[in-house]
C-alpha positions in Angstrom: 105.2 98.7 125.3 107.9 97.7 122.7 106.6 94.1 122.7 103.0 95.4 122.2 103.9 97.6 119.3 105.9 94.8 117.7 103.0 92.5 118.1 100.6 95.1 116.5 103.0 95.4 113.6 103.8 91.8 113.0 100.3 90.6 113.5 98.7 93.3 111.3 97.4 90.7 108.7 95.0 89.4 111.3 94.6 92.5 113.6 93.6 94.9 110.7 90.6 92.8 109.6 89.6 92.2 113.2 89.7 95.9 114.1 87.7 96.8 111.0 85.2 94.1 112.0 84.9 95.5 115.5 84.3 99.0 114.1 81.7 97.7 111.6 80.0 95.8 114.5 79.7 98.9 116.6 78.3 100.8 113.6 75.8 98.1 112.6 74.7 96.8 116.0 72.0 99.6 116.4 70.4 98.5 113.1 70.5 94.9 114.1 68.8 95.8 117.4 66.0 97.6 115.5 65.4 94.5 113.3 65.3 92.3 116.4 62.7 94.6 118.0 60.6 93.9 114.9 60.6 90.1 115.9 63.3 89.1 113.6 65.8 86.6 114.9 69.4 87.5 115.7 71.0 85.5 112.8 68.5 86.6 110.1 68.8 90.3 111.3 72.6 90.1 111.1 72.5 88.5 107.7 70.0 91.1 106.4 72.1 94.0 107.7 75.4 92.6 106.3 73.9 91.8 102.9 72.4 95.3 102.6 75.5 97.0 103.9 78.0 95.2 101.6 75.6 95.3 98.6 75.3 99.0 99.0 79.0 99.4 99.4 79.7 97.1 96.4 77.2 98.9 94.2 78.7 102.3 95.0 82.2 101.0 94.6 81.3 99.5 91.2 79.9 102.8 89.9 82.7 104.8 91.4 85.2 102.5 89.7 83.5 102.9 86.4 83.6 106.7 86.7 87.3 106.5 87.6 88.0 104.4 84.5 86.0 106.8 82.4 88.2 109.7 83.7 91.4 107.7 82.7 90.0 107.1 79.2 89.0 110.7 78.6 92.2 112.2 80.2 93.9 112.7 76.7 91.0 114.9 75.7 91.9 117.3 78.5 95.5 117.7 77.3 94.9 121.1 75.8 93.5 122.7 78.9 96.2 121.2 81.1 98.9 122.5 78.7 97.4 126.0 78.7 97.2 126.0 82.5 100.9 125.0 82.7 101.9 127.6 80.2 100.1 130.3 82.1 102.0 129.4 85.3 105.4 129.5 83.6 107.9 132.2 84.6 107.8 135.1 82.0 110.9 135.5 79.8 113.4 138.2 80.7 112.8 138.0 84.5 115.7 137.4 86.8 114.1 134.2 88.1 113.8 133.0 84.5 117.4 133.8 83.8 118.6 132.0 86.9 116.4 129.0 86.1 117.9 128.8 82.6 121.4 129.1 83.8 120.9 126.2 86.3 119.3 124.1 83.6 122.2 124.7 81.2 124.8 123.9 83.9 122.9 120.7 84.8 122.8 119.6 81.1 126.5 120.2 80.6 127.4 118.3 83.7 125.2 115.4 82.6 126.7 115.4 79.1 130.2 115.4 80.5 129.6 112.6 82.9 127.9 110.5 80.2 130.8 111.1 77.7 133.3 110.1 80.3 131.5 107.0 81.1 131.2 106.1 77.4 134.9 106.5 76.8 135.8 104.4 79.8 133.4 101.6 78.7 134.7 101.7 75.1 138.3 101.6 76.2 137.6 98.7 78.5 135.7 96.8 75.8 138.2 97.5 73.0 135.8 99.9 71.3 133.3 97.3 70.6 130.2 98.5 68.9 127.2 99.0 71.1 124.3 96.7 70.8 120.7 97.8 71.1 118.9 96.9 74.3 116.4 94.1 73.8 112.9 95.1 74.8 110.3 92.5 75.6 106.8 93.2 74.4 104.0 91.9 76.6 102.0 89.3 74.9 98.2 89.4 75.2 96.6 86.7 77.4 96.1 83.5 75.4 92.9 82.4 77.2 90.2 83.5 79.6 91.8 82.2 82.8 94.9 84.2 82.2 92.9 87.3 81.5 90.9 86.9 84.7 94.2 86.3 86.6 95.7 89.5 85.1 92.7 91.6 86.1 91.9 90.1 89.5 95.5 89.6 90.6 96.1 93.1 91.9 92.8 93.0 93.8 93.5 89.6 95.5 94.7 91.2 98.8 91.7 93.5 99.1 89.2 90.7 98.4 90.9 88.5 101.0 90.8 91.2 103.6 87.2 92.0 102.8 86.2 88.4 103.1 87.9 88.1 106.5 86.2 91.3 107.7 82.8 90.0 106.7 83.3 86.7 108.6 84.6 88.5 111.7 81.8 91.0 111.6 79.2 88.2 111.3 80.5 86.3 114.3 80.9 89.5 116.4 77.3 90.6 115.8 75.9 87.1 116.3 77.9 86.3 119.5 78.0 89.8 121.1 76.8 88.6 124.6 79.1 85.7 124.5 82.1 87.9 123.8 81.1 90.4 126.5 80.8 87.6 129.1 84.2 86.2 128.1 85.8 89.6 128.5 84.2 89.9 132.0 85.4 86.4 132.8 88.9 87.2 131.6 89.0 90.3 133.9 87.9 88.3 136.9 84.6 88.2 138.8 85.9 90.6 141.5 86.2 93.3 138.8 82.6 93.0 137.6 81.7 96.6 138.4 84.7 98.1 136.7 84.6 95.9 133.6 80.8 96.6 133.2 81.4 100.3 133.4 84.2 100.0 130.9 82.2 98.0 128.4 79.2 100.2 128.7 81.2 103.4 128.3 83.1 101.9 125.4 80.0 100.7 123.6 78.1 103.9 124.2 80.9 106.3 123.3 82.1 104.3 120.3 78.7 103.6 118.9 77.6 107.2 119.2 80.8 108.5 117.8 80.8 106.1 114.8 77.2 106.7 114.1 77.4 110.5 114.2 80.7 110.5 112.2 79.2 108.2 109.5 76.1 110.4 109.2 78.1 113.6 109.1 80.6 112.3 106.5 77.8 110.8 104.3 75.9 114.1 104.4 79.2 116.0 103.8 79.8 113.9 100.7 76.2 114.4 99.4 76.3 118.2 99.9 79.7 118.4 98.4 78.6 116.3 95.4 75.5 118.5 94.9 77.7 121.6 94.8 80.1 120.0 92.4 77.1 119.0 90.2 75.9 122.6 90.2 79.3 123.9 89.2 79.2 121.5 86.3 82.1 119.1 87.0 81.4 115.5 85.6 81.4 112.3 87.7 79.7 113.8 90.7 79.2 110.4 92.6 83.0 109.8 92.5 83.8 113.2 94.1 81.0 112.8 96.7 82.1 109.3 97.7 85.7 110.5 97.9 84.8 113.5 100.1 82.8 111.3 102.5 85.4 108.5 102.8 88.4 110.8 103.1 86.8 112.7 105.9 87.3 109.6 108.1 91.1 110.4 107.9 91.9 113.2 110.5 93.1 116.5 109.2 94.6 115.5 105.8 91.5 113.7 104.4 89.5 116.7 103.5 92.2 118.7 101.7 92.9 115.6 99.6 89.2 115.2 98.9 89.0 118.7 97.6 92.2 118.4 95.5 90.7 115.9 93.1 87.7 117.8 91.9 89.8 121.0 91.8 92.2 119.2 89.5 89.3 117.9 87.4 87.9 121.4 87.1 91.3 122.7 85.9 91.5 119.8 83.3 87.9 120.1 82.0 87.3 123.9 81.9 89.4 126.4 80.0 89.3 129.1 82.8 90.0 129.2 86.5 86.4 130.1 87.6 85.2 126.5 88.3 88.2 125.5 90.2 87.9 128.6 92.4 84.2 127.7 93.1 85.1 124.2 94.2 87.8 125.6 96.5 85.4 128.2 98.0 82.7 125.5 98.4 85.2 123.2 100.2 86.3 126.0 102.6 82.8 127.1 103.5 81.5 123.6 103.9 84.5 122.5 106.0 84.3 125.5 108.2 80.6 125.0 109.0 80.9 121.2 109.5 84.1 121.3 111.5 83.4 124.2 113.7 79.6 124.0 114.2 78.1 120.7 113.3 80.8 118.3 114.6 81.3 119.9 118.0 77.5 120.0 118.5 77.0 116.4 117.5 80.0 114.4 118.8 82.8 116.8 119.7 82.3 116.1 123.4 81.9 112.3 123.1 85.3 111.3 121.8 87.3 112.4 124.8 90.5 112.8 122.7 92.6 115.9 122.6 93.5 117.5 119.3 97.2 116.7 119.6 96.4 113.1 120.5 94.3 112.7 117.3 97.2 113.9 115.3 99.7 111.7 117.1 97.4 108.7 116.9 96.9 109.2 113.1 100.6 109.2 112.6 101.2 106.2 114.9 98.5 104.0 113.5 99.3 104.9 109.9 102.9 103.9 110.4 101.9 100.6 111.9 98.9 99.7 109.7 99.1 102.0 106.7 96.0 103.7 105.3 93.6 101.5 107.3 95.3 102.5 110.4 94.8 106.1 109.5 91.1 105.6 109.2 90.9 103.5 112.5 93.1 105.8 114.5 90.4 107.7 116.3 88.3 104.6 117.3 91.4 102.8 118.5 92.6 105.8 120.5 89.1 106.0 122.2 89.6 102.4 123.3 93.1 103.2 124.7 91.6 106.1 126.6 88.9 103.9 128.1 91.6 101.4 129.2 93.5 104.1 130.9 90.3 105.3 132.7 89.4 101.9 134.2 92.8 100.2 134.5 95.0 101.9 137.2 98.2 100.7 135.7 97.3 102.4 132.3 96.0 105.7 133.7 98.8 107.5 131.9 97.0 106.9 128.7 94.0 109.0 129.7 96.3 111.8 130.9 98.3 111.8 127.7 95.4 111.2 125.2 92.3 112.6 126.9 90.8 116.0 126.4 89.7 116.6 130.0 91.5 119.1 132.0 94.6 117.6 133.6 94.8 120.2 136.3 91.8 121.9 138.0 91.5 125.5 137.3 92.5 126.6 140.8 95.6 124.3 140.7 96.5 125.7 137.2 96.1 129.3 138.6 98.3 128.5 141.5 100.9 126.7 139.4 101.4 129.7 137.2 101.9 131.8 140.2 104.5 129.4 141.4 106.2 129.8 138.0 106.2 133.5 138.6 104.1 134.0 135.6 101.4 136.4 136.7 100.5 137.3 133.1 99.1 133.8 132.4 97.6 133.6 135.8 95.7 136.8 135.1 94.7 135.4 131.7 93.3 132.3 133.4 91.2 134.6 135.7 90.0 136.7 132.8 88.8 133.7 130.9 86.9 132.4 133.9 85.3 135.8 134.6 84.0 136.0 131.1 81.4 133.4 131.9 81.3 133.5 135.7 80.6 136.3 138.2 83.2 137.6 140.7 81.9 135.9 143.8 82.0 132.5 142.2 85.5 133.1 141.0 86.5 134.0 144.6 84.9 130.8 146.0 86.0 128.4 143.2 89.4 129.6 142.2 91.1 132.2 144.4 90.3 130.7 147.9 91.4 127.2 146.8 94.6 128.6 145.3 95.4 130.6 148.5 94.6 127.5 150.6 97.2 125.5 148.6 99.7 128.3 149.0 99.1 128.3 152.8 99.6 124.6 153.1 102.9 124.7 151.1 104.0 127.6 153.2 103.4 125.8 156.6 105.1 122.8 155.2 108.2 125.0 154.5 108.1 123.8 150.8 107.6 127.3 149.5 110.5 129.7 149.1 110.1 133.1 150.7 110.4 134.9 147.3 107.8 132.7 145.7 105.4 133.0 148.7 105.7 136.8 148.5 105.1 136.8 144.8 101.9 134.6 145.2 100.5 136.8 147.9 101.3 140.1 146.1 100.0 138.9 142.7 96.7 137.7 144.3 96.3 140.9 146.2 96.8 143.0 143.0 94.2 140.8 141.2 91.6 141.2 144.0 92.2 145.0 144.1 91.7 145.2 140.4 88.5 143.2 140.4 87.2 145.4 143.3 87.6 148.4 141.0 85.9 146.7 138.1 82.9 145.1 139.8 79.8 146.0 137.7 76.5 146.8 139.3 74.5 144.8 136.8 76.4 141.5 137.1 75.5 138.6 139.5 77.8 138.0 142.4 77.3 134.2 142.2 76.1 131.8 139.6 72.6 130.6 140.1 72.0 126.8 139.9 69.4 127.3 137.1 69.0 130.2 134.8 65.2 129.9 135.3 65.6 130.8 139.0 65.0 134.5 140.0 68.0 136.3 141.3 68.3 136.3 145.1 67.2 139.5 146.9 69.9 141.0 149.0 68.3 144.3 149.6 67.9 143.3 153.3 71.7 143.8 153.8 71.6 147.5 152.9 73.1 149.6 155.7 74.4 146.6 157.6 77.8 147.5 159.3 80.3 144.7 159.0 84.0 144.6 159.8 86.1 141.9 158.1 89.0 140.8 160.2 91.9 138.6 159.1 92.7 135.7 161.5 96.5 135.5 161.3 98.4 136.3 158.1 98.3 138.0 154.7 96.3 135.3 153.0 93.6 135.8 155.6 93.8 139.5 154.9 93.2 138.9 151.2 90.2 136.8 152.0 88.9 139.6 154.2 89.3 142.0 151.3 87.2 139.7 149.1 84.4 139.6 151.7 84.5 143.4 152.0 84.2 143.8 148.2 81.2 141.4 147.9 79.4 143.0 150.9 79.9 146.5 149.7 78.3 145.5 146.3 75.2 144.5 148.2 74.9 147.9 150.1 76.6 146.9 153.3 78.8 149.4 155.2 81.7 147.0 155.1 85.4 147.5 155.8 88.4 145.2 156.2 91.3 145.4 158.6 94.9 144.6 157.8 97.4 142.6 159.7 99.0 145.8 160.8 95.7 146.8 162.5 95.4 143.6 164.5 97.3 144.8 167.6 94.9 147.8 167.9 91.8 145.8 167.0 90.0 146.3 170.3 90.6 150.1 170.3 89.6 150.5 166.6 86.2 148.8 167.2 85.6 150.8 170.3 86.4 154.3 169.0 84.7 154.0 165.6 81.0 153.3 164.8 80.2 149.9 166.4 79.7 147.3 163.6 76.8 145.0 163.7 78.9 142.0 162.7 82.5 141.0 162.9 83.4 138.5 160.2 86.7 136.7 160.9 88.4 135.3 157.8 90.6 132.3 158.2 92.2 129.8 155.7 93.4 126.3 156.3 95.5 124.5 157.6 95.3 126.3 160.9 92.1 128.2 160.3 90.0 127.0 163.2 92.6 127.5 165.9 93.5 131.0 164.8 89.9 132.0 164.4 89.0 130.7 167.9 91.6 132.8 169.6 90.4 135.9 167.9 86.7 135.1 168.5 87.3 134.7 172.2 89.1 138.0 172.3 86.1 139.8 170.6 83.5 137.9 172.7 85.2 139.1 176.0 85.4 142.7 174.8 82.1 143.0 172.9 79.6 140.4 174.2 76.7 142.0 172.3 78.4 142.0 168.9 77.5 139.2 166.5 80.5 137.2 165.3 80.7 135.2 162.1 83.7 133.0 161.4 84.5 132.3 157.7 86.5 129.1 157.5 87.1 129.5 153.8 87.7 126.3 151.9 87.2 124.0 154.9 85.5 120.8 153.8 84.5 119.3 157.1 82.6 122.0 159.0 81.7 119.5 161.8 85.4 119.1 162.8 85.9 122.8 162.7 82.9 123.3 164.9 84.3 120.9 167.5 87.6 122.8 167.6 85.8 126.1 167.9 83.6 124.9 170.7 80.1 126.2 171.6 79.3 129.8 172.5 82.3 131.2 170.6 80.6 132.3 167.4 77.1 133.0 166.2 77.6 131.6 162.6 80.2 129.5 160.8 80.4 129.6 157.0 82.8 128.1 154.5 82.1 130.1 151.3 81.2 133.7 150.5 78.0 132.7 148.8 76.9 130.8 151.9 77.8 133.7 154.1 75.9 136.3 152.2 72.8 134.0 151.8 72.7 133.3 155.5 73.1 136.9 156.5 70.3 138.0 154.1 68.0 135.2 155.3 68.4 136.1 158.9 68.0 139.8 158.2 64.7 139.2 156.3 63.4 136.7 159.0 63.9 139.1 161.9 63.3 142.8 162.6 67.0 143.2 163.1 69.9 141.0 162.2 70.9 138.9 165.2 69.4 141.2 167.9 71.7 142.0 170.8 71.0 141.3 174.5 70.3 145.0 175.2 67.8 145.1 172.3 66.0 142.0 173.7 65.8 143.6 177.2 64.4 146.8 175.8 61.8 144.8 173.8 60.7 142.9 176.9 60.6 146.1 179.0 58.4 147.7 176.4 56.0 144.8 176.5 56.3 144.1 172.7 
């Protein structure tokens, strides 16, 4: 990494023009493709696009430079307004701050005079009190001929002109030889990496082209709108302020305040009052809020793939390496680094550090905060998810996976007893709280499409269900979730606790016989524990229907093999699946899962 950074810094004279050319090639290639579709050759299309682009840029630059020189020439005319503004900001006489400022100024002047007199005495003594001679001042002579005049004017612009020429040449060859460069990159990566390299190039070209095109359109529109408002306010040199606003928006974070500072300063210099400067500031704030918070996220906010902190760090990093040009190129270059991290395994840390995608899944983040004994943030994560998602989906997507991870860590003895108790207790309290707040008008689960009609669960009304934990407290919490969801749908549901497990057979015999017994079990030993309980219930109550919920199990086929045949009537892995299957079976039959005695009665009656 040190060698790469050193190479980027030492080779900036070549790398900066090349990077600018690559960005321009991505920006101009869609226009070249359009001209090619109009049956114009590749080389003529590239030449036409480059000539138009640089002619337009040169024309605008010439006009803007003229307006800037006009401001410099007219600046002495604004001296009166500037002096009045400064005087109005001065500290009033008689105030404590003014007295302190005067004291500090007097002390500074006395110290300066004392040091100068001491230095003069020492110099006179050393020189034998020789009289001082005036300092000779050289007066610049005007240029004697035209060549010297041109050299004096063009000299400061030599570096810019050289860089521009190199950028034009690089852009020309990149646009003309796009396919050849693509094939060389694929060849360099190796033929056995064709799939990965193709995906990387397609992703890079699509994401960069879209981002650069949208950013260019947004910034040009921003500059035009800002210039119109400045013209309406009455500030002169509108084109200059519009171009500055559009160009400086390419610089992350700091570009827009700088773009607003120049017309504000111009308003303060031109107009006697503060009204026009305040209007420019208000215009800038409103326009920036609308563009940054509404337009940009809608157009390309999801296409860059860079986190906000990464944009700031990248801006600082590339500006230190390459100066102002690096500041402008920081976002496109960072997108390229993220794509390298996505498709090159050795550089995957770049995508983690710079990307905007969630590093941890929501269920892992929820469990991690519980491991850190931070139930407040865990509850906040749950609340944010529940704002846009119903309770049943939250149980299936977040809580069950989090409990599964806790069970795996507990069985591996990698979870301390105190932490395990905290995780279980916090999750139980969250489930109990959600059970009290379940709203009647809210969906239990998220539909795949908003156009679909909500499912009809009215068939479950009056169904008696008992939810039984298979082994431990995590299974007990899962049974509580199932009870809450079934009660919401009108079922006569209740859940047992681990303390009730020894008296399970007597409890089911003495109370109203449930239609269904739903066994809740979580990995990693869900199938084995559920099988033992299922066999016990089957022996004692052969006519009762048994549903086993292997919550969070991915391979239901292997779980079915472990459970065997004839043990259970139904196996489900999510709450949504369980409720949908129960409702479907209830609607498709006169009774949900009819018992053997009901079948015999039906046959005897001749129906």
